[in-house]
C-alpha positions as CSV (number, residue, x, y, z in Angstrom):
1,X,90.7,-68.2,46.8
2,X,91.7,-69.3,50.2
3,X,89.5,-67.5,52.7
4,X,91.1,-66.5,56.0
5,X,88.1,-65.4,58.0
6,X,84.4,-65.9,58.4
7,X,82.0,-63.3,59.9
8,X,78.4,-64.3,60.5
9,X,75.3,-62.9,62.1
10,X,73.9,-64.7,65.1
11,X,70.0,-64.6,65.1
12,X,68.6,-66.2,62.0
13,X,72.1,-67.2,60.8
14,X,74.2,-69.1,63.3
15,X,71.3,-69.7,65.7
16,X,67.5,-69.8,65.3
17,X,65.8,-66.4,65.6
18,X,64.5,-66.5,69.1
19,X,65.5,-64.8,72.4
20,X,66.5,-68.1,74.1
21,X,67.8,-69.9,71.1
22,X,70.9,-72.2,71.2
23,X,73.2,-73.2,68.4
24,X,72.8,-76.7,66.9
25,X,75.4,-79.4,67.5
26,X,76.1,-79.4,63.8
27,X,77.1,-75.7,63.7
28,X,79.2,-76.0,66.9
29,X,81.1,-79.0,65.4
30,X,81.6,-77.2,62.1
31,X,83.1,-74.2,63.8
32,X,85.4,-76.3,65.9
33,X,86.7,-78.1,62.8
34,X,87.2,-74.8,60.9
35,X,88.9,-72.8,63.6
36,X,92.4,-74.1,62.9
37,X,92.0,-72.9,59.3
38,X,90.3,-69.4,59.6
39,X,89.3,-66.7,62.0
40,X,85.7,-67.0,62.9
41,X,83.7,-64.0,64.3
42,X,80.1,-63.1,65.0
43,X,78.5,-59.7,64.2
44,X,75.3,-59.1,66.0
45,X,72.9,-56.4,67.1
46,X,72.8,-58.0,70.5
47,X,74.6,-56.1,73.3
48,X,77.6,-57.9,74.8
49,X,75.7,-59.1,77.8
50,X,73.0,-60.7,75.6
51,X,75.5,-62.0,73.0
52,X,77.9,-63.6,75.5
53,X,76.0,-66.9,75.9
54,X,75.6,-67.8,72.2
55,X,79.2,-66.7,71.5
56,X,80.4,-69.0,74.3
57,X,78.2,-71.8,73.2
58,X,79.5,-71.5,69.6
59,X,83.0,-71.7,70.9
60,X,84.1,-68.4,69.3
61,X,87.6,-67.1,70.2
62,X,88.1,-64.3,67.7
63,X,87.0,-60.7,68.0
64,X,83.2,-60.2,67.5
65,X,81.1,-57.1,66.8
66,X,78.1,-56.6,69.1
67,X,75.6,-54.0,70.1
68,X,74.5,-52.9,66.6
69,X,78.2,-52.8,65.4
70,X,79.0,-50.1,68.0
71,X,81.2,-52.4,70.2
72,X,84.2,-54.7,69.4
73,X,84.1,-57.6,71.8
74,X,86.9,-59.9,72.8
75,X,85.4,-63.3,73.8
76,X,88.6,-64.5,75.5
77,X,88.8,-61.5,77.7
78,X,85.1,-61.2,78.0
79,X,85.2,-57.4,77.5
80,X,84.5,-54.7,75.0
81,X,87.8,-53.4,73.6
82,X,86.5,-50.5,71.4
83,X,83.3,-48.6,71.0
84,X,81.7,-46.1,68.6
85,X,79.3,-43.5,70.0
86,X,76.8,-41.1,68.5
87,X,78.0,-37.5,68.6
88,X,76.1,-35.3,71.0
89,X,74.7,-33.2,68.2
90,X,73.5,-36.2,66.2
91,X,71.9,-37.9,69.2
92,X,70.1,-34.6,70.1
93,X,68.9,-34.2,66.5
94,X,67.6,-37.8,66.3
95,X,65.9,-37.5,69.7
96,X,64.2,-34.3,68.6
97,X,62.8,-36.1,65.5
98,X,61.6,-39.1,67.5
99,X,60.1,-37.0,70.2
100,X,58.3,-34.7,67.8
101,X,56.9,-37.7,66.0
102,X,55.8,-39.2,69.3
103,X,57.7,-42.4,68.5
104,X,58.8,-44.5,71.6
105,X,62.4,-45.4,71.6
106,X,65.2,-46.8,73.7
107,X,68.6,-45.4,74.6
108,X,71.6,-47.7,74.5
109,X,74.8,-46.7,76.3
110,X,76.5,-50.1,75.9
111,X,76.3,-51.3,79.4
112,X,72.6,-50.2,79.8
113,X,69.5,-49.9,77.7
114,X,66.2,-48.3,78.7
115,X,63.1,-46.8,77.3
116,X,63.5,-43.0,76.8
117,X,61.6,-41.2,79.5
118,X,62.8,-37.6,79.2
119,X,65.8,-38.0,81.5
120,X,69.0,-36.3,80.6
121,X,71.7,-38.8,79.6
122,X,75.2,-37.9,80.7
123,X,76.8,-41.1,79.3
124,X,77.9,-41.4,75.7
125,X,75.1,-43.0,73.6
126,X,75.9,-45.9,71.4
127,X,72.5,-46.2,69.7
128,X,68.9,-45.0,69.7
129,X,66.5,-47.9,69.1
130,X,62.9,-47.9,67.8
131,X,61.4,-51.2,68.8
132,X,58.7,-53.3,67.2
133,X,57.7,-51.2,64.1
134,X,56.4,-52.2,60.7
135,X,58.7,-52.1,57.7
136,X,56.7,-49.2,56.2
137,X,57.0,-47.1,59.3
138,X,60.7,-47.9,59.5
139,X,61.2,-46.7,55.9
140,X,59.3,-43.5,56.6
141,X,61.3,-42.9,59.7
142,X,64.6,-43.5,57.8
143,X,63.4,-40.9,55.3
144,X,62.9,-38.4,58.2
145,X,66.4,-39.1,59.5
146,X,68.1,-39.0,56.1
147,X,69.1,-35.4,56.5
148,X,71.5,-36.2,59.4
149,X,74.7,-36.9,57.7
150,X,76.7,-38.6,60.5
151,X,74.3,-41.4,61.4
152,X,73.3,-44.8,60.1
153,X,69.7,-45.9,60.4
154,X,69.4,-49.6,59.9
155,X,66.5,-52.0,60.0
156,X,67.1,-55.1,62.3
157,X,65.0,-58.2,62.7
158,X,62.6,-58.4,65.6
159,X,61.7,-61.4,67.7
160,X,58.0,-60.5,66.9
161,X,57.0,-61.8,63.5
162,X,56.2,-59.2,61.0
163,X,57.9,-56.4,62.9
164,X,61.4,-54.8,62.9
165,X,63.6,-52.7,65.1
166,X,65.3,-49.6,63.8
167,X,68.8,-48.9,65.1
168,X,70.3,-45.4,64.8
169,X,74.1,-45.3,65.3
170,X,77.1,-43.3,64.3
171,X,77.6,-43.6,60.5
172,X,80.8,-45.7,61.1
173,X,78.9,-48.2,63.2
174,X,77.7,-50.7,60.6
175,X,78.7,-54.2,59.9
176,X,80.9,-52.9,57.1
177,X,83.0,-51.2,59.8
178,X,83.0,-54.6,61.5
179,X,84.6,-56.2,58.5
180,X,87.2,-53.4,58.2
181,X,88.1,-53.5,61.9
182,X,88.5,-57.3,62.0
183,X,90.5,-57.3,58.7
184,X,92.9,-54.7,60.1
185,X,93.2,-56.4,63.5
186,X,94.1,-59.8,61.9
187,X,96.0,-58.2,59.0
188,X,93.9,-59.8,56.3
189,X,92.0,-58.3,53.3
190,X,88.2,-57.9,53.2
191,X,88.1,-60.0,50.0
192,X,89.6,-62.9,52.0
193,X,86.5,-62.9,54.3
194,X,83.3,-64.8,54.0
195,X,80.3,-62.9,55.2
196,X,77.1,-64.8,56.2
197,X,73.8,-63.2,57.1
198,X,70.0,-63.1,56.8
199,X,68.7,-59.6,57.7
200,X,68.6,-56.1,56.4
201,X,71.4,-55.1,58.7
202,X,73.6,-57.7,57.2
203,X,73.7,-55.9,53.8
204,X,76.8,-53.9,54.8
205,X,78.5,-57.1,56.0
206,X,78.0,-59.0,52.8
207,X,78.8,-55.9,50.7
208,X,82.3,-55.7,52.3
209,X,83.2,-59.4,52.1
210,X,84.9,-61.3,49.3
211,X,82.3,-64.1,49.4
212,X,78.8,-63.0,50.1
213,X,76.5,-65.7,51.6
214,X,72.8,-65.2,52.3
215,X,70.9,-67.8,54.3
216,X,68.0,-69.6,52.8
217,X,65.8,-67.7,55.2
218,X,67.3,-64.3,54.4
219,X,65.3,-61.3,53.2
220,X,65.0,-60.9,49.4
221,X,67.2,-57.8,49.4
222,X,70.2,-59.7,50.9
223,X,69.7,-62.7,48.6
224,X,69.8,-60.3,45.6
225,X,73.5,-59.3,46.3
226,X,74.7,-62.8,47.5
227,X,77.2,-64.9,45.6
228,X,75.8,-68.0,47.4
229,X,72.5,-69.0,49.0
230,X,73.1,-71.4,51.9
231,X,70.5,-73.6,53.5
232,X,68.3,-71.9,56.1
233,X,69.3,-71.7,59.7
234,X,67.1,-74.7,60.6
235,X,69.2,-76.8,58.3
236,X,72.6,-75.5,59.7
237,X,73.4,-73.2,56.8
238,X,76.5,-71.9,58.6
239,X,77.9,-75.4,59.0
240,X,77.2,-76.0,55.3
241,X,79.3,-72.9,54.3
242,X,82.2,-73.9,56.6
243,X,82.4,-77.4,55.3
244,X,82.0,-76.4,51.7
245,X,84.2,-73.2,51.4
246,X,86.6,-73.5,54.4
247,X,87.4,-77.2,55.0
248,X,86.5,-78.2,51.5
249,X,87.7,-76.9,48.2
250,X,84.3,-76.4,46.5
251,X,84.5,-73.8,43.7
252,X,82.3,-70.8,44.1
253,X,79.8,-70.6,41.3
254,X,78.7,-67.0,41.7
255,X,75.0,-66.4,41.1
256,X,74.0,-64.1,38.3
257,X,72.3,-60.9,39.5
């Protein structure tokens, strides 16, 4: 199989998991060497304003998915070219559950993000975010939200060790939609794409791609569906994948699951 695109997560995959992290020289070089051969995109929960710096530092030129997969971002034009919003009814239903449970949450409207304070929001909502919660609380909250059919509730890594964020978006706004959108835009097939990730929210990304790669530092659930386990982010796992499966011709020995 000759792969035609690579889509990877940012935090914990292409860059270390830290607010002010920068990509390594090894990853930057590997991307530059691979770009003449494949499309290379990022898919990140970071909003465009927060994702812009690492995307620029990585030298990415192809479409990227940002803001919990609600926005499709063009790095060359430095602008969001398409967005997916929560329906008014779904947003109201989710907010009712969060408010009745007395759970603090944030409202994301793409260009702005703030802690909910009771104000009426007239702009279209991209995501409702529950910050800094434990995995058990996130699972219980996902259970409460499971009756809302047109949303996706996804656990995302937090910059605080041992905690997670929960992102609630329209059901179409997952990294699976990212793969489909990028595949359609560049007229390639999902099976011709390599997906690389480390977190719970990368499960839809890997599920949709032809070659599923989990980082060495990935959560166990992601490793369980991966075809390949790459070295951890600290050892430039993304560079290892690009050199091995894009620039090289190394056969894929798919793991038994």
